[in-house]
C-alpha positions in Angstrom: 40.4 -13.3 -20.8 38.2 -10.9 -18.5 40.1 -7.9 -17.2 37.4 -6.3 -15.1 35.2 -7.6 -12.1 31.7 -6.2 -11.6 30.0 -6.7 -8.4 26.2 -6.4 -7.9 23.9 -7.5 -5.1 22.0 -10.4 -6.6 22.6 -13.4 -8.9 19.6 -12.3 -11.2 21.0 -8.9 -11.7 24.4 -10.4 -12.3 22.9 -12.6 -15.0 21.2 -9.8 -16.8 24.1 -7.3 -16.9 26.7 -10.0 -17.7 24.9 -10.5 -21.1 25.2 -6.9 -21.9 28.9 -6.5 -20.9 30.5 -9.4 -22.8 33.5 -11.6 -22.0 35.8 -8.9 -20.9 33.8 -8.6 -17.7 33.3 -11.0 -14.8 30.0 -10.4 -13.0 29.4 -11.7 -9.3 26.9 -11.0 -6.6 27.6 -9.9 -3.1 24.2 -11.2 -2.1 23.3 -7.9 -0.5 25.1 -6.2 2.4 28.5 -7.8 3.5 29.0 -5.7 6.8 26.6 -4.5 9.3 26.4 -3.4 13.1 26.5 -6.5 15.4 23.2 -7.9 16.6 24.5 -8.6 20.1 25.3 -5.1 20.9 24.6 -1.5 20.0 27.7 -1.4 17.9 28.2 2.5 18.0 30.9 4.4 20.0 28.6 7.2 21.0 31.5 9.1 22.8 33.7 8.7 19.8 31.7 10.7 17.2 29.1 7.8 16.8 31.6 5.6 15.1 30.0 2.4 14.0 31.7 -1.0 14.6 31.0 -3.1 11.6 31.4 -6.8 11.4 31.1 -9.2 8.7 27.6 -10.6 8.3 27.4 -14.3 9.4 27.4 -16.7 6.4 29.1 -14.3 4.1 32.6 -15.8 4.4 32.5 -18.0 1.2 31.0 -15.1 -0.9 33.7 -12.6 0.2 36.5 -15.1 -0.4 35.1 -15.6 -3.8 35.0 -11.9 -4.5 38.5 -11.4 -3.0 40.0 -14.1 -5.2 38.3 -12.8 -8.3 39.5 -9.2 -7.5 43.2 -10.2 -7.5 42.8 -11.6 -11.1 41.6 -8.4 -12.8 42.9 -4.9 -13.4 39.8 -3.1 -12.4 36.9 -3.7 -10.1 33.5 -1.9 -10.6 30.8 -1.6 -7.8 27.4 -1.7 -9.4 24.9 -2.0 -6.4 21.5 -0.3 -6.6 21.5 3.5 -7.2 20.4 4.6 -3.7 21.8 5.1 -0.2 21.8 1.4 0.5 23.5 0.5 -2.7 26.1 3.3 -2.1 26.7 1.8 1.4 27.1 -1.7 -0.1 29.6 -0.4 -2.6 31.5 1.4 0.2 31.8 -1.7 2.4 32.9 -3.7 -0.6 35.6 -1.2 -1.5 36.8 -1.3 2.2 36.9 -5.1 2.2 38.6 -5.4 -1.2 41.1 -2.6 -0.3 40.1 -0.5 -3.2 41.1 3.2 -3.6 37.8 4.9 -2.7 38.9 8.0 -4.7 39.1 6.0 -7.8 36.1 6.0 -10.3 34.9 2.4 -9.3 31.2 3.1 -8.8 28.7 2.5 -11.6 24.8 3.2 -11.4 22.0 2.8 -13.8 18.3 3.5 -13.3 17.3 0.7 -15.7 19.0 -2.5 -16.5 19.0 -2.3 -20.2 21.9 -2.8 -22.7 22.2 1.0 -23.5 21.8 2.2 -19.9 24.4 -0.3 -18.6 26.9 0.4 -21.4 26.5 4.1 -20.8 27.1 3.7 -17.0 30.4 2.0 -17.6 31.4 4.9 -19.9 31.3 7.2 -16.9 32.0 5.6 -13.6 32.6 7.8 -10.5 34.1 7.6 -7.1 32.0 6.5 -4.2 29.7 9.2 -3.0 30.4 9.6 0.7 27.5 11.9 1.3 25.1 9.1 0.2 27.1 6.6 2.4 26.9 9.0 5.4 23.2 9.5 5.0 22.7 5.7 5.1 25.1 5.5 8.1 23.2 8.2 9.9 19.9 6.6 9.4 21.1 3.0 10.4 22.8 4.4 13.5 19.8 6.5 14.4 17.6 3.6 14.1 20.0 1.3 16.1 20.2 4.0 18.9 16.4 4.2 19.2 15.8 0.3 18.9 18.6 -0.8 21.1 18.1 1.8 23.8 14.4 1.6 24.2 13.9 -2.1 23.4 15.6 -3.4 26.5 13.5 -1.1 28.5 10.3 -2.5 27.1 11.7 -6.0 27.5 12.3 -5.3 31.3 9.1 -3.5 32.0 6.5 -5.2 29.6 7.9 -8.5 28.1 10.6 -9.9 25.9 10.8 -9.5 22.1 9.4 -6.0 21.8 10.9 -3.2 19.9 10.6 0.4 19.1 11.6 2.4 16.2 11.3 6.0 14.7 9.0 5.1 11.8 7.2 2.0 13.2 6.3 3.8 16.5 4.6 6.6 14.5 2.9 4.1 12.2 1.4 2.4 15.3 0.4 5.7 16.8 -1.4 6.6 13.6 -3.3 3.3 13.8 -4.2 3.9 17.4 -5.3 7.5 16.8 -7.6 6.3 14.1 -9.1 3.6 16.3 -9.7 6.1 19.0 -11.5 8.4 16.5 -13.6 5.5 15.4 -14.5 4.7 19.0 -15.4 8.2 19.8 -17.4 8.8 16.7 -21.0 9.6 17.3 -23.2 8.7 14.1 -25.6 11.5 12.9 -28.8 10.8 11.3 -29.6 12.1 8.0 -32.1 11.3 5.2 -32.3 11.3 1.3 -35.2 11.3 -0.9 -34.7 9.8 -4.4 -37.2 10.3 -7.2 -37.4 7.4 -9.7 -38.2 9.2 -13.1 -38.7 8.1 -16.7 -38.3 10.0 -20.0 -38.7 8.3 -23.4 -38.7 4.9 -21.7 -35.3 5.7 -20.2 -35.3 5.5 -16.4 -33.0 7.8 -14.3 -33.0 9.0 -10.8 -32.8 12.5 -9.1 -32.1 13.4 -5.5 -33.8 16.0 -3.4 -31.8 19.1 -3.4 -33.7 22.3 -2.3 -36.9 23.6 -0.9 -38.2 27.0 -1.9 -35.0 27.4 -3.9 -32.7 27.1 -0.8 -30.7 24.0 -0.4 -31.8 21.9 2.4 -30.5 19.1 4.5 -32.8 16.3 5.9 -31.6 15.6 9.3 -34.8 13.6 10.5 -38.0 12.0 9.4 -40.1 15.1 10.3 -38.3 17.1 7.7 -38.6 14.4 5.2 -42.5 14.3 5.8 -42.5 18.2 5.1 -40.9 17.6 1.8 -43.1 14.6 0.8 -46.3 16.7 1.6 -44.8 19.6 -0.5 -44.5 17.3 -3.6 -47.7 15.3 -3.1 -49.6 15.3 -6.5 -47.1 17.8 -8.1 -45.8 17.3 -11.6 -41.9 16.8 -12.1 -40.9 19.6 -14.6 -37.4 20.2 -15.8 -36.5 23.8 -14.6 -32.8 24.0 -15.6 -30.3 22.1 -17.7 -26.4 22.7 -17.6 -24.2 21.0 -19.9 -20.5 21.3 -20.0 -17.3 19.6 -21.3 -14.9 18.5 -18.7 -11.3 17.2 -19.0 -9.8 14.5 -16.9 -6.0 14.1 -16.7 -4.1 11.0 -16.2 -2.4 10.0 -12.9 1.4 10.4 -13.0 3.6 7.4 -13.4 4.4 5.4 -10.3 6.7 6.3 -7.5 7.4 3.8 -4.7 4.5 4.8 -2.4 1.9 5.1 -5.2 2.9 1.8 -6.7 2.5 0.1 -3.1 -1.0 1.8 -2.8 -2.3 0.8 -6.1 -1.0 -2.8 -6.0 -2.8 -3.1 -2.7 -6.1 -1.7 -4.1 -6.1 -3.5 -7.4 -4.0 -6.6 -6.8 -4.5 -7.1 -3.0 -0.6 -7.3 -2.7 1.0 -6.4 0.8 3.6 -3.7 0.4 6.5 -6.1 1.1 5.2 -8.5 -1.8 5.0 -5.4 -4.1 8.5 -4.5 -3.4 9.8 -8.1 -3.8 8.2 -8.6 -7.1 9.2 -5.2 -8.4 12.8 -6.0 -7.5 12.7 -9.2 -9.6 11.3 -7.2 -12.6 14.0 -4.7 -12.2 16.9 -7.1 -12.1 15.9 -9.2 -14.9 13.6 -11.9 -16.0 14.4 -14.5 -18.8 12.0 -13.6 -21.7 12.9 -16.0 -24.4 15.1 -15.0 -27.3 16.1 -11.8 -25.6 17.3 -13.7 -22.5 17.4 -12.0 -19.2 15.9 -8.4 -19.4 15.2 -5.7 -16.8 11.6 -5.1 -17.4 11.1 -1.9 -15.2 13.3 1.0 -14.0 14.4 1.2 -10.4 11.5 1.0 -8.1 12.7 3.0 -5.0 12.0 6.5 -6.0 9.9 9.5 -5.3 10.3 11.3 -8.6 7.7 11.4 -11.2 10.3 12.5 -13.8 10.5 10.6 -17.1 13.5 10.7 -19.5 12.9 12.5 -22.9 14.1 9.2 -24.6 11.3 7.2 -22.8 8.7 10.0 -23.6 9.7 9.9 -27.3 9.3 6.2 -27.5 6.0 6.2 -25.6 4.7 9.0 -28.0 5.5 7.0 -31.1 3.9 3.8 -29.6 0.8 5.6 -28.6 0.4 7.3 -32.0 0.9 4.0 -33.8 -1.2 1.9 -31.5 -4.1 4.3 -30.6 -3.9 7.2 -33.0 -2.4 10.7 -33.1 -5.3 12.1 -31.1 -4.3 10.0 -28.1 -0.9 11.7 -27.8 -0.9 15.2 -26.2 0.8 18.0 -28.2 3.4 18.4 -25.4 5.1 15.9 -23.2 3.5 15.7 -19.8 5.5 17.0 -16.9 4.2 16.0 -13.4 4.7 18.1 -10.2 6.5 16.6 -7.2 4.0 15.0 -4.7 5.7 16.8 -1.8 8.5 19.3 -1.2 10.8 16.5 0.1 10.8 14.3 -3.0 14.1 13.4 -4.3 14.9 13.7 -8.0 17.8 11.2 -8.3 15.9 8.6 -10.3 13.1 8.5 -12.8 9.6 7.4 -12.1 8.9 3.7 -12.2 8.2 2.7 -15.9 8.7 -0.2 -18.3 12.2 -0.2 -19.6 10.6 -0.4 -23.1 7.0 0.4 -23.8 7.1 -2.1 -26.8 7.2 -4.9 -24.4 3.6 -4.9 -23.8 2.2 -7.1 -20.9 0.7 -9.8 -23.2 4.1 -10.2 -25.1 5.9 -11.0 -21.9 3.2 -12.8 -20.1 4.3 -16.4 -21.1 7.6 -15.8 -19.3 6.4 -14.3 -16.0 4.8 -15.7 -13.0 1.2 -14.8 -12.3 2.2 -12.1 -9.8 5.1 -10.8 -11.9 2.7 -10.3 -14.8 -0.1 -8.6 -12.8 2.5 -6.1 -11.3 4.2 -5.5 -14.6 0.9 -4.9 -16.4 0.0 -2.3 -13.7 3.3 -0.5 -14.2 3.0 -0.6 -18.0 -0.5 0.6 -18.0 0.1 3.4 -15.5 3.1 4.7 -17.5 1.4 4.4 -20.8 -1.7 6.2 -19.6 0.5 8.9 -17.9 1.8 9.9 -21.5 -1.7 9.9 -23.2 -4.2 12.7 -23.9 -6.8 13.8 -21.3 -10.1 12.2 -21.4 -13.1 14.3 -22.5 -16.4 14.0 -20.7 -19.7 15.6 -21.4 -21.5 16.3 -18.0 -25.1 17.2 -17.5 -26.7 18.7 -14.3 -30.6 19.0 -14.4 -32.8 20.6 -11.8 -36.3 19.2 -11.8 -39.2 21.1 -9.8 -41.8 19.3 -8.0 -44.0 22.0 -6.5 -41.8 23.9 -3.9 -39.1 21.1 -4.1 -36.1 20.9 -6.3 -34.6 17.6 -7.3 -31.3 17.2 -9.1 -29.9 14.6 -11.5 -26.4 14.5 -12.6 -25.0 12.4 -15.6 -21.9 12.2 -17.7 -20.7 10.3 -20.7 -17.2 9.8 -22.2 -16.8 11.8 -25.2 -13.2 11.0 -25.8 -11.5 8.2 -23.7 -8.0 9.3 -24.0 -5.8 7.8 -21.4 -8.9 5.9 -19.9 -8.7 3.6 -22.8 -5.6 2.0 -21.1 -5.9 2.6 -17.3 -7.9 4.5 -14.6 -6.3 5.0 -11.2 -7.9 3.2 -8.4 -9.5 4.7 -5.2 -9.5 3.7 -1.5 -13.3 4.1 -1.7 -13.8 1.9 -4.6 -14.4 2.7 -8.3 -16.7 5.5 -9.4 -19.0 5.3 -12.3 -17.7 7.4 -15.1 -20.8 7.0 -17.3 -24.1 7.8 -15.8 -26.3 8.5 -18.6 -29.4 10.8 -18.6 -32.1 10.8 -21.3 -32.3 13.9 -23.5 -33.8 16.6 -21.2 -34.8 20.2 -21.9 -36.3 23.1 -19.8 -40.1 23.0 -19.4 -40.3 19.2 -20.1 -42.5 17.1 -17.8 -41.0 13.8 -16.8 -42.9 10.8 -15.4 -42.5 9.8 -11.8 -42.5 6.1 -10.9 -41.5 6.2 -7.3 -40.4 8.4 -4.4 -38.0 6.6 -2.1 -37.1 8.3 1.4 -34.3 6.6 3.0 -32.7 6.9 6.5 -28.8 6.9 6.9 -26.2 7.6 9.6 -22.8 9.2 9.1 -19.9 6.6 9.3 -16.7 6.9 11.2 -13.4 7.4 9.5 -12.2 4.1 8.0 -9.5 2.0 9.5 -6.2 2.1 7.8 -5.5 -0.3 5.0 -1.9 -0.8 3.8 -2.6 1.6 0.9 -4.2 4.3 3.2 -1.4 4.0 5.8 1.4 4.3 3.1 -0.4 7.3 1.8 -0.7 8.9 5.3 3.1 8.3 6.1 4.1 9.8 2.7 1.9 12.9 3.2 3.1 13.4 6.6 6.8 13.0 5.5 7.5 10.0 7.8 10.1 7.6 6.6 11.0 7.2 3.0 9.6 5.0 0.1 12.0 2.1 1.0 11.1 2.0 4.6 7.2 1.5 4.3 7.2 -2.3 3.5 9.6 -3.3 6.4 7.8 -1.0 8.8 4.3 -2.4 8.1 5.8 -6.0 8.4 7.5 -5.2 11.6 4.5 -3.7 13.5 2.5 -6.8 12.4 5.1 -9.3 13.4 5.7 -7.7 16.7 1.9 -8.1 17.6 1.3 -4.3 17.9 -1.4 -4.5 15.2 -3.6 -7.2 13.8 -5.2 -7.4 10.3 -8.8 -7.8 10.2 -10.6 -7.7 6.9 -7.3 -6.2 5.4 -7.4 -3.3 7.7 -5.0 -2.5 10.7 -6.4 -2.9 14.3 -4.3 -2.0 17.4 -3.7 -4.8 19.8 -3.6 -4.4 23.7 0.1 -4.7 23.4 0.3 -2.0 20.8 -1.9 0.3 22.9 0.3 -0.4 26.0 3.6 0.2 24.2 2.3 3.3 22.5 1.1 4.6 26.0 4.7 4.2 27.5 6.3 5.7 24.4 4.0 8.7 24.5 4.8 9.3 28.2 8.5 8.9 28.1 9.6 9.5 24.5 7.1 11.9 23.0 9.6 13.2 20.4 9.8 9.7 18.8 6.0 9.8 18.3 5.9 13.4 17.1 5.0 13.5 13.5 6.9 16.9 12.9 9.9 15.8 14.8 10.1 12.6 12.8 9.5 14.3 9.5 12.3 16.9 10.3 14.6 14.0 10.9 14.0 12.8 7.5 14.7 16.3 6.1 18.1 16.2 8.1 19.0 13.0 6.5 18.2 14.3 3.0 20.5 17.3 3.8 23.3 14.9 4.7 22.7 13.0 1.3 23.0 16.4 -0.5 26.2 17.4 1.3 24.5 20.2 3.2 24.8 18.9 6.7 27.3 16.8 8.7 26.0 13.2 9.6 27.6 13.4 13.1 26.0 16.7 13.7 22.6 15.2 13.0 23.0 12.4 15.4 24.4 14.8 18.0 21.3 17.0 17.8 19.1 13.9 18.1 21.1 12.1 20.8 21.6 14.8 23.4 17.8 15.2 24.4 17.1 11.7 23.7 19.8 10.4 26.2 18.1 12.6 28.9 14.7 11.0 28.0 16.2 7.6 28.3 17.6 8.2 31.8 14.3 9.5 33.1 12.5 6.4 31.6 15.1 3.9 33.1 14.4 5.5 36.6 10.5 6.1 36.3 9.1 3.7 33.8 7.0 1.3 35.7 6.7 -2.5 35.1 3.4 -3.3 33.4 1.7 -6.6 33.2 -0.6 -7.2 30.3 -4.0 -7.9 31.6 -5.5 -11.0 29.9 -9.3 -11.2 29.3 -10.6 -14.4 30.6 -13.3 -16.2 28.5 -16.1 -18.5 29.6 -14.4 -21.5 27.9 -12.3 -24.0 29.7 -9.2 -25.8 28.3 -10.2 -29.3 27.0 -6.6 -30.5 27.8 -6.0 -29.3 31.3 -9.3 -27.8 32.5 -7.9 -24.2 33.2 -9.7 -21.2 32.0 -9.1 -20.1 28.4 -8.1 -16.4 27.9 -8.3 -14.1 24.9 -5.0 -13.5 23.0 -4.3 -11.2 20.0 -2.3 -12.7 17.1 -1.2 -11.5 13.8 -4.8 -12.5 12.4 -6.8 -11.3 15.2 -8.1 -12.7 18.6 -7.8 -16.4 19.5 -8.2 -18.5 22.7 -5.3 -19.8 24.5 -4.9 -21.7 27.9 -4.0 -19.6 30.9 -1.7 -22.2 31.9 0.8 -21.4 29.3 3.7 -22.3 29.0 2.8 -25.7 30.9 -0.2 -26.0 28.5 0.1 -24.6 25.0 -3.4 -25.4 23.8 -5.1 -22.8 21.6 -8.5 -22.5 19.8 -9.9 -20.3 17.2 -12.8 -18.0 18.2 -15.8 -19.5 16.4 -18.1 -16.8 15.0 -21.6 -18.1 14.3 -22.9 -16.1 11.1 -26.5 -17.0 11.8 -27.0 -19.4 9.0 -27.7 -23.1 8.9 -25.3 -25.5 7.1 -26.4 -26.0 3.4 -25.1 -29.5 3.4 -26.4 -31.3 6.6 -29.0 -28.8 7.6 -28.3 -29.5 11.3 -25.1 -27.6 11.9 -24.5 -23.9 12.2 -22.1 -22.1 9.7 -19.2 -20.6 11.5 -16.4 -18.3 10.5 -12.8 -19.8 10.6 -9.3 -18.7 9.5 -6.8 -20.7 7.4 -3.2 -21.0 8.6 -2.5 -17.9 6.4 -5.2 -15.9 8.1 -7.7 -16.1 5.3 -11.4 -16.2 6.4 -13.5 -19.3 5.2 -16.8 -20.8 6.4 -17.4 -24.3 7.6 -20.1 -26.2 9.5 -19.7 -26.5 13.3 -20.5 -30.2 13.1 -17.1 -30.9 11.5 -15.6 -33.5 11.1 -19.1 -35.0 11.0 -20.1 -32.5 8.3 -17.3 -31.5 5.9 -19.1 -28.5 4.4 -16.6 -25.6 3.6 -16.7 -22.4 1.5 -14.5 -19.4 0.8 -17.6 -17.3 0.3 -20.0 -16.5 3.0 -23.2 -18.6 2.7 -26.6 -16.7 3.0 -29.8 -18.1 4.4 -31.5 -17.6 0.9 -32.1 -20.4 -1.7 -31.6 -20.0 -5.4 -35.0 -19.5 -7.2 -33.7 -21.5 -10.2 -32.1 -24.7 -8.7 -32.8 -24.2 -5.0 -29.1 -24.4 -4.0 -27.9 -22.0 -1.3 -26.8 -18.6 -2.4 -23.3 -17.2 -1.4 -22.2 -13.6 -0.9 -19.9 -12.2 -3.5 -18.3 -8.9 -2.5 -16.3 -6.3 -4.4 -15.4 -2.7 -4.2 -18.4 -1.8 -6.4 -20.9 -3.6 -4.2 -22.1 -7.0 -3.3 -24.3 -9.7 -5.1 -25.8 -13.1 -4.1 -24.6 -15.8 -6.4 -25.5 -19.4 -6.9 -22.4 -21.6 -7.0 -24.3 -24.3 -9.0 -26.2 -22.5 -11.8 -24.6 -19.0 -11.7 -27.9 -17.2 -11.0 -27.1 -13.9 -9.3 -29.3 -11.2 -7.7 -28.8 -7.9 -5.8 -27.8 -8.2 -2.2 -30.1 -6.5 0.3 -28.8 -3.2 1.6 -28.8 -4.1 5.2 -26.7 -7.4 4.2 -24.4 -5.4 2.1 -23.5 -3.0 5.0 -22.9 -6.0 7.5 
């Protein structure tokens, strides 16, 4: 007969820990929060010390009755929600509803859902931590005040359905500021000169570096011609060879933000998808004989700390699997990424390094496997020895000019045997081998290639870049990034084009109003300071009501000014040359979640919409008469089809080129990756390099 009730948030988590606790415990799920502020009103008594008016969440009646009935049949109730502010608040609400003594040791927390961690947690339950609860309440009330006070203004002055928020408004501002940088950017011309060289039948290349032993830039063609004249007919002679050994250290294990960034780079996951799958891996997955097992530690953390037990296990595994030389003499300790990082939880890691990705693959979905593999490889590499690279820098004289060649080779792979961190700028070549070269050696020149370039503007934000920017600026916390990015997209403040954020007209307008009337909300330093205050509440160093008072007093004054002075703004619609084929009115450009589209100006009487068809300048490979146009699927993915559809049903996910395969004469398509682009034949597999101008398009 069970004598204890354990309440967690989800059925998956309940299933996993029930297996570890045995028959004396009943484990049930609350299905997340049970109480919240009402949706129909602000729900905060501002004049009464910001007291929240919580109500039971609609639809939770049957769950709460089940929990109440179960609690009456046992001697003890344990609250085992997630180990963070939200989890502490869920436990507090449950304790209130079940009429538990909050001073009792009813709260159990574990960073990983493994048998040992769960059993240890139940040996040392604690009372509910009201500092954590109050930090969560302060954030919730703060966001409610901003959202429920500013949003009605935007509804009234702009249009219904808009919203404002501390973190989301700053995120939109960052995207807009970057777009303004791009629009204001003036490209600058510069040139490079590449010498194609050969030694011992091994080709390599060297870049122009200096003239008359002074480093020289090449801003225009005139300067290039001077260099070409200086090297005309001159032999290429090796003047200096520098060789050295370089260590490369592994990246630290994942924290929430770096997991989101790397999953975006390597797996193409949106932040919300990453966190959803990570939650599944944390709560437990059925892996055959072992049953339901939590595969990773808690995924909302900004600490890179690893427990000594996990480090010992990792070291033993690495020595056995790869050899003693792959394990460093001392355990690695990684510094905090920023001064605001909390250290309540470990970094994200597999609960056991012995569950390698291939062992558990049969029991995981494709996406679960890919994310688990990423976590496992990152953690394993973080505990391994540094890689050792032999690098070579060679200066080669050609008359008055100096060309420089650089190369490296991996002498000892170390952690790179398992994993190498991704980059927003794409992968770099670790191995760029040079032939054996020594001073005084003359090398053969096969070609001299001068090339014109132009500087590029800063790139638009991808999800990975935006998460990194928010983290570096101290805006929000790891758990807020995914919902923030989803919100600004759903509200129509930004669109996503080629996986990059682009501000919409609506986003520009709302940002302009916010900057005019609520500059503090968009101020990066102000928002980061607010996060520090919430951390101080969690640490028991500051009173949560005091934090809200400090914010609300100046905010309420701004609000009054905005209510009196904010003008009504009508979004100006750009009229197109097309007319609606249903009612004859002009079509206007609209911005949706996946970019621009055409809509009838007679909305809402006429709801006709059309995609904007982009001709890519290529004839249809199938019918030969139509033109290939760029289209979007219902989920926003770009594909290519014939404009004669439905007469011609040609369709391709890959962009067709205007070039035919030299082997089978089929039309080649473009295949792009971070490392560059190729032209590929879909019929016979022939591939060739993509022309540079086409690759940059």
